[in-house]
N, CA, C and O atoms as a GROMACS GRO file, in nm:
protein
  544
    1MET      N    1   0.085  -0.118   0.000
    1MET     CA    2   0.000   0.000   0.000
    1MET      C    3   0.089   0.123   0.000
    1MET      O    4   0.192   0.128   0.067
    2GLY      N    5   0.048   0.223  -0.076
    2GLY     CA    6   0.126   0.345  -0.087
    2GLY      C    7   0.038   0.467  -0.086
    2GLY      O    8  -0.079   0.462  -0.051
    3GLN      N    9   0.098   0.577  -0.127
    3GLN     CA   10   0.026   0.704  -0.133
    3GLN      C   11  -0.025   0.724  -0.275
    3GLN      O   12   0.055   0.737  -0.368
    4GLY      N   13  -0.157   0.725  -0.293
    4GLY     CA   14  -0.215   0.732  -0.426
    4GLY      C   15  -0.302   0.852  -0.450
    4GLY      O   16  -0.348   0.918  -0.356
    5GLY      N   17  -0.325   0.881  -0.575
    5GLY     CA   18  -0.411   0.990  -0.619
    5GLY      C   19  -0.430   0.981  -0.769
    5GLY      O   20  -0.382   0.888  -0.833
    6TYR      N   21  -0.500   1.078  -0.825
    6TYR     CA   22  -0.533   1.076  -0.967
    6TYR      C   23  -0.472   1.194  -1.041
    6TYR      O   24  -0.455   1.303  -0.986
    7LEU      N   25  -0.439   1.169  -1.167
    7LEU     CA   26  -0.402   1.272  -1.262
    7LEU      C   27  -0.508   1.268  -1.371
    7LEU      O   28  -0.524   1.167  -1.440
    8VAL      N   29  -0.582   1.378  -1.386
    8VAL     CA   30  -0.686   1.387  -1.488
    8VAL      C   31  -0.625   1.460  -1.608
    8VAL      O   32  -0.583   1.575  -1.596
    9LEU      N   33  -0.620   1.392  -1.722
    9LEU     CA   34  -0.561   1.446  -1.844
    9LEU      C   35  -0.673   1.494  -1.935
    9LEU      O   36  -0.749   1.413  -1.987
   10CYS      N   37  -0.683   1.625  -1.955
   10CYS     CA   38  -0.788   1.682  -2.040
   10CYS      C   39  -0.726   1.730  -2.170
   10CYS      O   40  -0.648   1.825  -2.172
   11ASN      N   41  -0.761   1.663  -2.278
   11ASN     CA   42  -0.713   1.701  -2.411
   11ASN      C   43  -0.815   1.796  -2.472
   11ASN      O   44  -0.911   1.753  -2.536
   12ALA      N   45  -0.794   1.925  -2.451
   12ALA     CA   46  -0.884   2.027  -2.504
   12ALA      C   47  -0.827   2.086  -2.633
   12ALA      O   48  -0.847   2.204  -2.663
   13THR      N   49  -0.756   2.003  -2.709
   13THR     CA   50  -0.699   2.044  -2.838
   13THR      C   51  -0.772   1.971  -2.950
   13THR      O   52  -0.842   1.873  -2.924
   14PRO      N   53  -0.756   2.017  -3.074
   14PRO     CA   54  -0.816   1.945  -3.187
   14PRO      C   55  -0.733   1.827  -3.235
   14PRO      O   56  -0.758   1.773  -3.343
   15TYR      N   57  -0.633   1.785  -3.157
   15TYR     CA   58  -0.540   1.679  -3.196
   15TYR      C   59  -0.551   1.560  -3.102
   15TYR      O   60  -0.578   1.575  -2.984
   16ASP      N   61  -0.529   1.441  -3.156
   16ASP     CA   62  -0.520   1.321  -3.073
   16ASP      C   63  -0.383   1.317  -3.006
   16ASP      O   64  -0.285   1.367  -3.061
   17TRP      N   65  -0.378   1.258  -2.889
   17TRP     CA   66  -0.252   1.233  -2.819
   17TRP      C   67  -0.226   1.083  -2.823
   17TRP      O   68  -0.316   1.003  -2.798
   18HIS      N   69  -0.102   1.046  -2.855
   18HIS     CA   70  -0.065   0.904  -2.861
   18HIS      C   71   0.056   0.880  -2.771
   18HIS      O   72   0.159   0.947  -2.784
   19ARG      N   73   0.043   0.784  -2.679
   19ARG     CA   74   0.154   0.752  -2.589
   19ARG      C   75   0.258   0.672  -2.665
   19ARG      O   76   0.227   0.572  -2.729
   20THR      N   77   0.384   0.717  -2.658
   20THR     CA   78   0.493   0.651  -2.728
   20THR      C   79   0.589   0.580  -2.633
   20THR      O   80   0.670   0.499  -2.676
   21TYR      N   81   0.579   0.610  -2.502
   21TYR     CA   82   0.672   0.551  -2.406
   21TYR      C   83   0.610   0.556  -2.267
   21TYR      O   84   0.540   0.651  -2.232
   22GLN      N   85   0.637   0.453  -2.189
   22GLN     CA   86   0.595   0.451  -2.050
   22GLN      C   87   0.689   0.362  -1.971
   22GLN      O   88   0.722   0.251  -2.015
   23HIS      N   89   0.733   0.409  -1.856
   23HIS     CA   90   0.822   0.331  -1.770
   23HIS      C   91   0.807   0.383  -1.628
   23HIS      O   92   0.787   0.503  -1.606
   24SER      N   93   0.817   0.293  -1.531
   24SER     CA   94   0.817   0.337  -1.392
   24SER      C   95   0.912   0.251  -1.310
   24SER      O   96   0.945   0.139  -1.348
   25TYR      N   97   0.954   0.307  -1.199
   25TYR     CA   98   1.040   0.236  -1.105
   25TYR      C   99   0.982   0.255  -0.966
   25TYR      O  100   0.963   0.368  -0.920
   26GLN      N  101   0.954   0.146  -0.901
   26GLN     CA  102   0.908   0.146  -0.763
   26GLN      C  103   0.775   0.220  -0.746
   26GLN      O  104   0.751   0.279  -0.641
   27MET      N  105   0.690   0.218  -0.848
   27MET     CA  106   0.557   0.277  -0.838
   27MET      C  107   0.457   0.162  -0.830
   27MET      O  108   0.471   0.063  -0.902
   28ASN      N  109   0.357   0.174  -0.744
   28ASN     CA  110   0.252   0.073  -0.738
   28ASN      C  111   0.154   0.088  -0.854
   28ASN      O  112   0.098  -0.011  -0.901
   29ALA      N  113   0.134   0.210  -0.900
   29ALA     CA  114   0.044   0.235  -1.013
   29ALA      C  115   0.100   0.349  -1.097
   29ALA      O  116   0.128   0.457  -1.047
   30TRP      N  117   0.114   0.322  -1.227
   30TRP     CA  118   0.162   0.422  -1.325
   30TRP      C  119   0.127   0.366  -1.462
   30TRP      O  120   0.215   0.316  -1.532
   31ASP      N  121   0.001   0.375  -1.501
   31ASP     CA  122  -0.046   0.316  -1.626
   31ASP      C  123  -0.130   0.418  -1.702
   31ASP      O  124  -0.247   0.439  -1.672
   32PHE      N  125  -0.069   0.482  -1.801
   32PHE     CA  126  -0.133   0.586  -1.880
   32PHE      C  127  -0.200   0.526  -2.004
   32PHE      O  128  -0.151   0.428  -2.058
   33PRO      N  129  -0.312   0.584  -2.049
   33PRO     CA  130  -0.378   0.532  -2.169
   33PRO      C  131  -0.291   0.551  -2.293
   33PRO      O  132  -0.213   0.646  -2.301
   34VAL      N  133  -0.305   0.461  -2.388
   34VAL     CA  134  -0.228   0.469  -2.512
   34VAL      C  135  -0.273   0.589  -2.594
   34VAL      O  136  -0.189   0.662  -2.647
   35ASP      N  137  -0.402   0.609  -2.607
   35ASP     CA  138  -0.455   0.720  -2.688
   35ASP      C  139  -0.554   0.802  -2.608
   35ASP      O  140  -0.635   0.749  -2.533
   36ILE      N  141  -0.545   0.933  -2.625
   36ILE     CA  142  -0.644   1.025  -2.570
   36ILE      C  143  -0.691   1.111  -2.688
   36ILE      O  144  -0.621   1.203  -2.729
   37PRO      N  145  -0.810   1.080  -2.742
   37PRO     CA  146  -0.858   1.154  -2.858
   37PRO      C  147  -0.883   1.303  -2.828
   37PRO      O  148  -0.898   1.343  -2.712
   38ALA      N  149  -0.887   1.382  -2.934
   38ALA     CA  150  -0.915   1.525  -2.923
   38ALA      C  151  -1.045   1.547  -2.846
   38ALA      O  152  -1.142   1.474  -2.862
   39TYR      N  153  -1.044   1.649  -2.762
   39TYR     CA  154  -1.161   1.693  -2.684
   39TYR      C  155  -1.217   1.584  -2.592
   39TYR      O  156  -1.338   1.578  -2.570
   40THR      N  157  -1.128   1.500  -2.538
   40THR     CA  158  -1.170   1.400  -2.439
   40THR      C  159  -1.074   1.409  -2.320
   40THR      O  160  -0.977   1.484  -2.322
   41SER      N  161  -1.104   1.332  -2.218
   41SER     CA  162  -1.015   1.328  -2.103
   41SER      C  163  -1.001   1.185  -2.053
   41SER      O  164  -1.079   1.097  -2.089
   42ALA      N  165  -0.900   1.163  -1.972
   42ALA     CA  166  -0.874   1.032  -1.912
   42ALA      C  167  -0.826   1.055  -1.770
   42ALA      O  168  -0.763   1.156  -1.739
   43ARG      N  169  -0.858   0.960  -1.683
   43ARG     CA  170  -0.815   0.968  -1.544
   43ARG      C  171  -0.716   0.855  -1.517
   43ARG      O  172  -0.746   0.738  -1.542
   44VAL      N  173  -0.598   0.891  -1.465
   44VAL     CA  174  -0.491   0.796  -1.440
   44VAL      C  175  -0.468   0.788  -1.288
   44VAL      O  176  -0.451   0.890  -1.222
   45TYR      N  177  -0.469   0.666  -1.236
   45TYR     CA  178  -0.438   0.647  -1.094
   45TYR      C  179  -0.287   0.631  -1.079
   45TYR      O  180  -0.225   0.551  -1.149
   46VAL      N  181  -0.230   0.708  -0.988
   46VAL     CA  182  -0.086   0.707  -0.962
   46VAL      C  183  -0.068   0.672  -0.815
   46VAL      O  184  -0.131   0.733  -0.728
   47GLU      N  185   0.019   0.575  -0.787
   47GLU     CA  186   0.044   0.540  -0.647
   47GLU      C  187   0.193   0.515  -0.624
   47GLU      O  188   0.256   0.433  -0.690
   48PHE      N  189   0.247   0.589  -0.527
   48PHE     CA  190   0.385   0.572  -0.485
   48PHE      C  191   0.395   0.450  -0.394
   48PHE      O  192   0.302   0.422  -0.318
   49ASP      N  193   0.506   0.379  -0.401
   49ASP     CA  194   0.528   0.262  -0.316
   49ASP      C  195   0.589   0.309  -0.184
   49ASP      O  196   0.691   0.378  -0.182
   50GLU      N  197   0.526   0.272  -0.075
   50GLU     CA  198   0.578   0.308   0.056
   50GLU      C  199   0.604   0.182   0.138
   50GLU      O  200   0.589   0.183   0.261
   51GLY      N  201   0.644   0.074   0.071
   51GLY     CA  202   0.668  -0.053   0.138
   51GLY      C  203   0.794  -0.052   0.224
   51GLY      O  204   0.876   0.039   0.215
   52VAL      N  205   0.806  -0.155   0.306
   52VAL     CA  206   0.922  -0.169   0.394
   52VAL      C  207   1.048  -0.179   0.309
   52VAL      O  208   1.053  -0.252   0.210
   53GLY      N  209   1.148  -0.104   0.348
   53GLY     CA  210   1.276  -0.106   0.277
   53GLY      C  211   1.277  -0.021   0.151
   53GLY      O  212   1.378  -0.019   0.080
   54LYS      N  213   1.169   0.048   0.122
   54LYS     CA  214   1.162   0.134   0.002
   54LYS      C  215   1.184   0.278   0.044
   54LYS      O  216   1.130   0.323   0.145
   55HIS      N  217   1.262   0.350  -0.032
   55HIS     CA  218   1.282   0.493  -0.007
   55HIS      C  219   1.191   0.570  -0.100
   55HIS      O  220   1.203   0.556  -0.222
   56PRO      N  221   1.098   0.653  -0.048
   56PRO     CA  222   1.002   0.721  -0.135
   56PRO      C  223   1.068   0.812  -0.238
   56PRO      O  224   1.008   0.841  -0.342
   57GLY      N  225   1.189   0.858  -0.211
   57GLY     CA  226   1.259   0.942  -0.308
   57GLY      C  227   1.304   0.866  -0.432
   57GLY      O  228   1.344   0.927  -0.531
   58ASP      N  229   1.298   0.732  -0.427
   58ASP     CA  230   1.337   0.650  -0.541
   58ASP      C  231   1.224   0.630  -0.641
   58ASP      O  232   1.249   0.589  -0.754
   59ASP      N  233   1.101   0.657  -0.600
   59ASP     CA  234   0.988   0.638  -0.691
   59ASP      C  235   1.006   0.726  -0.814
   59ASP      O  236   1.041   0.843  -0.803
   60ALA      N  237   0.983   0.668  -0.932
   60ALA     CA  238   1.002   0.744  -1.055
   60ALA      C  239   0.914   0.687  -1.165
   60ALA      O  240   0.880   0.569  -1.164
   61GLY      N  241   0.876   0.772  -1.259
   61GLY     CA  242   0.799   0.726  -1.374
   61GLY      C  243   0.804   0.828  -1.486
   61GLY      O  244   0.826   0.947  -1.462
   62ASP      N  245   0.785   0.780  -1.608
   62ASP     CA  246   0.778   0.865  -1.727
   62ASP      C  247   0.668   0.812  -1.818
   62ASP      O  248   0.648   0.691  -1.828
   63ALA      N  249   0.598   0.902  -1.882
   63ALA     CA  250   0.502   0.868  -1.988
   63ALA      C  251   0.512   0.978  -2.093
   63ALA      O  252   0.494   1.096  -2.062
   64HIS      N  253   0.541   0.940  -2.216
   64HIS     CA  254   0.560   1.036  -2.325
   64HIS      C  255   0.442   1.030  -2.421
   64HIS      O  256   0.394   0.922  -2.455
   65TYR      N  257   0.396   1.146  -2.463
   65TYR     CA  258   0.287   1.155  -2.560
   65TYR      C  259   0.329   1.240  -2.678
   65TYR      O  260   0.405   1.335  -2.665
   66GLU      N  261   0.278   1.202  -2.796
   66GLU     CA  262   0.293   1.283  -2.916
   66GLU      C  263   0.157   1.344  -2.948
   66GLU      O  264   0.053   1.279  -2.932
   67ILE      N  265   0.160   1.469  -2.992
   67ILE     CA  266   0.040   1.536  -3.041
   67ILE      C  267   0.037   1.511  -3.192
   67ILE      O  268   0.128   1.552  -3.264
   68ILE      N  269  -0.067   1.445  -3.238
   68ILE     CA  270  -0.076   1.408  -3.379
   68ILE      C  271  -0.151   1.519  -3.454
   68ILE      O  272  -0.267   1.548  -3.426
   69HIS      N  273  -0.082   1.580  -3.550
   69HIS     CA  274  -0.145   1.685  -3.631
   69HIS      C  275  -0.091   1.678  -3.773
   69HIS      O  276   0.000   1.600  -3.801
   70ARG      N  277  -0.145   1.759  -3.862
   70ARG     CA  278  -0.114   1.745  -4.004
   70ARG      C  279  -0.021   1.853  -4.059
   70ARG      O  280  -0.008   1.866  -4.181
   71ASP      N  281   0.044   1.929  -3.975
   71ASP     CA  282   0.136   2.032  -4.024
   71ASP      C  283   0.262   1.966  -4.081
   71ASP      O  284   0.274   1.844  -4.081
   72GLU      N  285   0.354   2.047  -4.130
   72GLU     CA  286   0.477   1.995  -4.188
   72GLU      C  287   0.552   1.906  -4.089
   72GLU      O  288   0.604   1.801  -4.127
   73ASP      N  289   0.557   1.947  -3.964
   73ASP     CA  290   0.622   1.870  -3.859
   73ASP      C  291   0.511   1.795  -3.785
   73ASP      O  292   0.448   1.853  -3.697
   74PRO      N  293   0.485   1.667  -3.818
   74PRO     CA  294   0.364   1.601  -3.772
   74PRO      C  295   0.358   1.566  -3.625
   74PRO      O  296   0.249   1.537  -3.575
   75PHE      N  297   0.469   1.567  -3.553
   75PHE     CA  298   0.464   1.524  -3.414
   75PHE      C  299   0.526   1.628  -3.322
   75PHE      O  300   0.631   1.685  -3.351
   76LYS      N  301   0.458   1.652  -3.213
   76LYS     CA  302   0.511   1.735  -3.104
   76LYS      C  303   0.496   1.652  -2.979
   76LYS      O  304   0.390   1.594  -2.954
   77GLN      N  305   0.600   1.645  -2.899
   77GLN     CA  306   0.597   1.557  -2.783
   77GLN      C  307   0.589   1.636  -2.653
   77GLN      O  308   0.646   1.745  -2.641
   78PHE      N  309   0.517   1.580  -2.556
   78PHE     CA  310   0.525   1.628  -2.418
   78PHE      C  311   0.529   1.507  -2.329
   78PHE      O  312   0.491   1.397  -2.370
   79GLN      N  313   0.574   1.526  -2.206
   79GLN     CA  314   0.603   1.412  -2.119
   79GLN      C  315   0.552   1.438  -1.978
   79GLN      O  316   0.558   1.549  -1.927
   80PHE      N  317   0.502   1.332  -1.916
   80PHE     CA  318   0.468   1.336  -1.774
   80PHE      C  319   0.577   1.259  -1.701
   80PHE      O  320   0.628   1.158  -1.750
   81ALA      N  321   0.611   1.306  -1.584
   81ALA     CA  322   0.710   1.238  -1.502
   81ALA      C  323   0.671   1.254  -1.356
   81ALA      O  324   0.587   1.336  -1.321
   82VAL      N  325   0.733   1.173  -1.273
   82VAL     CA  326   0.710   1.184  -1.130
   82VAL      C  327   0.845   1.180  -1.060
   82VAL      O  328   0.932   1.101  -1.094
   83LYS      N  329   0.859   1.268  -0.962
   83LYS     CA  330   0.978   1.270  -0.877
   83LYS      C  331   0.928   1.299  -0.736
   83LYS      O  332   0.853   1.395  -0.716
   84PHE      N  333   0.966   1.221  -0.641
   84PHE     CA  334   0.936   1.238  -0.499
   84PHE      C  335   0.814   1.326  -0.471
   84PHE      O  336   0.829   1.443  -0.435
   85ARG      N  337   0.698   1.272  -0.488
   85ARG     CA  338   0.570   1.336  -0.456
   85ARG      C  339   0.542   1.461  -0.537
   85ARG      O  340   0.480   1.555  -0.488
   86ASP      N  341   0.587   1.464  -0.661
   86ASP     CA  342   0.555   1.576  -0.750
   86ASP      C  343   0.534   1.521  -0.890
   86ASP      O  344   0.623   1.456  -0.945
   87LEU      N  345   0.418   1.548  -0.946
   87LEU     CA  346   0.394   1.515  -1.086
   87LEU      C  347   0.445   1.631  -1.169
   87LEU      O  348   0.422   1.748  -1.136
   88LEU      N  349   0.514   1.599  -1.276
   88LEU     CA  350   0.576   1.700  -1.362
   88LEU      C  351   0.527   1.683  -1.504
   88LEU      O  352   0.489   1.574  -1.545
   89VAL      N  353   0.529   1.792  -1.580
   89VAL     CA  354   0.506   1.784  -1.723
   89VAL      C  355   0.622   1.859  -1.789
   89VAL      O  356   0.664   1.966  -1.745
   90ARG      N  357   0.673   1.798  -1.897
   90ARG     CA  358   0.786   1.856  -1.971
   90ARG      C  359   0.742   1.884  -2.114
   90ARG      O  360   0.664   1.808  -2.172
   91PHE      N  361   0.793   1.994  -2.170
   91PHE     CA  362   0.761   2.032  -2.307
   91PHE      C  363   0.891   2.046  -2.386
   91PHE      O  364   0.939   2.158  -2.406
   92PRO      N  365   0.950   1.933  -2.433
   92PRO     CA  366   1.079   1.941  -2.502
   92PRO      C  367   1.070   1.997  -2.644
   92PRO      O  368   1.171   2.043  -2.698
   93ASP      N  369   0.951   1.993  -2.706
   93ASP     CA  370   0.941   2.027  -2.848
   93ASP      C  371   0.874   2.161  -2.879
   93ASP      O  372   0.879   2.206  -2.994
   94PHE      N  373   0.813   2.226  -2.781
   94PHE     CA  374   0.743   2.350  -2.810
   94PHE      C  375   0.722   2.431  -2.683
   94PHE      O  376   0.716   2.376  -2.573
   95PRO      N  377   0.710   2.565  -2.700
   95PRO     CA  378   0.676   2.648  -2.585
   95PRO      C  379   0.526   2.637  -2.558
   95PRO      O  380   0.450   2.596  -2.645
   96VAL      N  381   0.486   2.674  -2.439
   96VAL     CA  382   0.345   2.669  -2.402
   96VAL      C  383   0.314   2.789  -2.315
   96VAL      O  384   0.399   2.835  -2.239
   97GLU      N  385   0.193   2.840  -2.325
   97GLU     CA  386   0.151   2.949  -2.238
   97GLU      C  387   0.093   2.889  -2.111
   97GLU      O  388   0.013   2.796  -2.116
   98SER      N  389   0.134   2.944  -1.998
   98SER     CA  390   0.081   2.899  -1.869
   98SER      C  391   0.029   3.021  -1.795
   98SER      O  392   0.105   3.116  -1.771
   99PRO      N  393  -0.098   3.021  -1.759
   99PRO     CA  394  -0.154   3.139  -1.694
   99PRO      C  395  -0.071   3.180  -1.574
   99PRO      O  396  -0.017   3.095  -1.504
  100PRO      N  397  -0.061   3.309  -1.549
  100PRO     CA  398  -0.132   3.420  -1.614
  100PRO      C  399  -0.052   3.481  -1.729
  100PRO      O  400   0.026   3.573  -1.707
  101GLY      N  401  -0.070   3.433  -1.849
  101GLY     CA  402  -0.010   3.488  -1.969
  101GLY      C  403   0.142   3.473  -1.979
  101GLY      O  404   0.206   3.549  -2.052
  102LYS      N  405   0.198   3.379  -1.909
  102LYS     CA  406   0.343   3.359  -1.909
  102LYS      C  407   0.379   3.251  -2.012
  102LYS      O  408   0.318   3.145  -2.013
  103ILE      N  409   0.477   3.278  -2.097
  103ILE     CA  410   0.523   3.179  -2.194
  103ILE      C  411   0.632   3.094  -2.129
  103ILE      O  412   0.734   3.146  -2.082
  104VAL      N  413   0.609   2.965  -2.127
  104VAL     CA  414   0.706   2.870  -2.073
  104VAL      C  415   0.787   2.819  -2.193
  104VAL      O  416   0.730   2.757  -2.283
  105PRO      N  417   0.919   2.843  -2.195
  105PRO     CA  418   0.997   2.808  -2.314
  105PRO      C  419   1.006   2.657  -2.340
  105PRO      O  420   0.991   2.575  -2.249
  106ARG      N  421   1.033   2.626  -2.464
  106ARG     CA  422   1.057   2.488  -2.504
  106ARG      C  423   1.166   2.429  -2.416
  106ARG      O  424   1.264   2.496  -2.384
  107GLY      N  425   1.149   2.303  -2.377
  107GLY     CA  426   1.246   2.236  -2.292
  107GLY      C  427   1.218   2.252  -2.144
  107GLY      O  428   1.293   2.200  -2.061
  108SER      N  429   1.113   2.324  -2.108
  108SER     CA  430   1.082   2.349  -1.967
  108SER      C  431   1.012   2.232  -1.900
  108SER      O  432   0.953   2.146  -1.965
  109GLU      N  433   1.021   2.233  -1.768
  109GLU     CA  434   0.955   2.134  -1.684
  109GLU      C  435   0.870   2.212  -1.584
  109GLU      O  436   0.917   2.306  -1.520
  110ILE      N  437   0.743   2.172  -1.570
  110ILE     CA  438   0.650   2.241  -1.481
  110ILE      C  439   0.600   2.141  -1.377
  110ILE      O  440   0.554   2.033  -1.411
  111GLY      N  441   0.609   2.178  -1.250
  111GLY     CA  442   0.557   2.095  -1.143
  111GLY      C  443   0.405   2.109  -1.133
  111GLY      O  444   0.353   2.220  -1.125
  112LEU      N  445   0.336   1.997  -1.132
  112LEU     CA  446   0.190   1.998  -1.118
  112LEU      C  447   0.149   1.978  -0.973
  112LEU      O  448   0.034   2.004  -0.937
  113GLY      N  449   0.242   1.934  -0.889
  113GLY     CA  450   0.212   1.911  -0.748
  113GLY      C  451   0.167   1.768  -0.723
  113GLY      O  452   0.180   1.681  -0.809
  114TRP      N  453   0.114   1.746  -0.604
  114TRP     CA  454   0.064   1.614  -0.565
  114TRP      C  455  -0.044   1.632  -0.460
  114TRP      O  456  -0.032   1.714  -0.370
  115ARG      N  457  -0.151   1.554  -0.472
  115ARG     CA  458  -0.260   1.555  -0.375
  115ARG      C  459  -0.297   1.412  -0.342
  115ARG      O  460  -0.365   1.345  -0.421
  116HIS      N  461  -0.254   1.365  -0.227
  116HIS     CA  462  -0.286   1.229  -0.182
  116HIS      C  463  -0.437   1.214  -0.168
  116HIS      O  464  -0.504   1.300  -0.111
  117ASP      N  465  -0.490   1.102  -0.221
  117ASP     CA  466  -0.634   1.073  -0.217
  117ASP      C  467  -0.719   1.182  -0.284
  117ASP      O  468  -0.834   1.202  -0.246
  118ASN      N  469  -0.662   1.250  -0.382
  118ASN     CA  470  -0.734   1.355  -0.452
  118ASN      C  471  -0.688   1.357  -0.598
  118ASN      O  472  -0.627   1.261  -0.645
  119SER      N  473  -0.715   1.465  -0.669
  119SER     CA  474  -0.684   1.473  -0.812
  119SER      C  475  -0.606   1.598  -0.846
  119SER      O  476  -0.625   1.705  -0.787
  120ILE      N  477  -0.517   1.583  -0.944
  120ILE     CA  478  -0.450   1.695  -1.010
  120ILE      C  479  -0.509   1.696  -1.152
  120ILE      O  480  -0.516   1.592  -1.217
  121VAL      N  481  -0.552   1.812  -1.199
  121VAL     CA  482  -0.611   1.822  -1.333
  121VAL      C  483  -0.514   1.896  -1.424
  121VAL      O  484  -0.467   2.005  -1.391
  122PHE      N  485  -0.485   1.835  -1.538
  122PHE     CA  486  -0.396   1.890  -1.641
  122PHE      C  487  -0.480   1.913  -1.766
  122PHE      O  488  -0.540   1.819  -1.818
  123VAL      N  489  -0.485   2.037  -1.814
  123VAL     CA  490  -0.561   2.070  -1.934
  123VAL      C  491  -0.466   2.135  -2.033
  123VAL      O  492  -0.400   2.234  -2.001
  124LEU      N  493  -0.459   2.080  -2.154
  124LEU     CA  494  -0.383   2.142  -2.262
  124LEU      C  495  -0.484   2.183  -2.368
  124LEU      O  496  -0.562   2.100  -2.416
  125THR      N  497  -0.484   2.311  -2.403
  125THR     CA  498  -0.582   2.365  -2.496
  125THR      C  499  -0.512   2.447  -2.603
  125THR      O  500  -0.394   2.480  -2.589
  126GLY      N  501  -0.582   2.480  -2.710
  126GLY     CA  502  -0.527   2.562  -2.817
  126GLY      C  503  -0.482   2.478  -2.935
  126GLY      O  504  -0.514   2.360  -2.946
  127GLU      N  505  -0.406   2.544  -3.023
  127GLU     CA  506  -0.356   2.479  -3.143
  127GLU      C  507  -0.205   2.490  -3.147
  127GLU      O  508  -0.146   2.572  -3.076
  128ILE      N  509  -0.142   2.408  -3.230
  128ILE     CA  510   0.003   2.410  -3.244
  128ILE      C  511   0.049   2.553  -3.269
  128ILE      O  512  -0.005   2.623  -3.355
  129GLY      N  513   0.147   2.595  -3.195
  129GLY     CA  514   0.196   2.732  -3.203
  129GLY      C  515   0.130   2.823  -3.101
  129GLY      O  516   0.181   2.931  -3.072
  130LYS      N  517   0.016   2.780  -3.046
  130LYS     CA  518  -0.057   2.861  -2.947
  130LYS      C  519  -0.115   2.771  -2.839
  130LYS      O  520  -0.228   2.792  -2.795
  131LEU      N  521  -0.040   2.672  -2.794
  131LEU     CA  522  -0.088   2.580  -2.692
  131LEU      C  523  -0.081   2.646  -2.554
  131LEU      O  524   0.010   2.723  -2.524
  132ARG      N  525  -0.179   2.614  -2.473
  132ARG     CA  526  -0.190   2.675  -2.339
  132ARG      C  527  -0.214   2.566  -2.236
  132ARG      O  528  -0.298   2.478  -2.254
  133LEU      N  529  -0.138   2.573  -2.127
  133LEU     CA  530  -0.151   2.477  -2.017
  133LEU      C  531  -0.235   2.538  -1.906
  133LEU      O  532  -0.212   2.651  -1.863
  134ILE      N  533  -0.332   2.462  -1.860
  134ILE     CA  534  -0.412   2.501  -1.744
  134ILE      C  535  -0.401   2.386  -1.646
  134ILE      O  536  -0.420   2.271  -1.684
  135LYS      N  537  -0.372   2.415  -1.521
  135LYS     CA  538  -0.361   2.310  -1.420
  135LYS      C  539  -0.428   2.356  -1.293
  135LYS      O  540  -0.424   2.474  -1.257
  136TYR      N  541  -0.490   2.261  -1.226
  136TYR     CA  542  -0.551   2.290  -1.096
  136TYR      C  543  -0.574   2.161  -1.021
  136TYR      O  544  -0.625   2.163  -0.909
   0.00000   0.00000   0.00000
């Protein structure tokens, strides 16, 4: 038994998201959906392992998604990760706007936080070149 909660992934873009990679270490639950179609959402249960002999700082996970669109450059990737009680999102391929009107540069990592027995909501909206992150 460990410390668990939910990550709600809201795809408020006109593009499908496709998972290209997933890996975890010492996590009891870290299973992201393969596809999240445009204008839909998915709820992912995440649980850190707090077993005997386990160090909670060792818990780790990654899940990579591509945004499928029809522009010249067909794929844009973003990634979810976990580090010691913090869910993170990384944007290696494009900048994103994060309220209040702040542009987060390409290659940035944003902490989403953690809520035991509760939910973190991640919303990505807009179109390629004008993507906006909303989290709560």
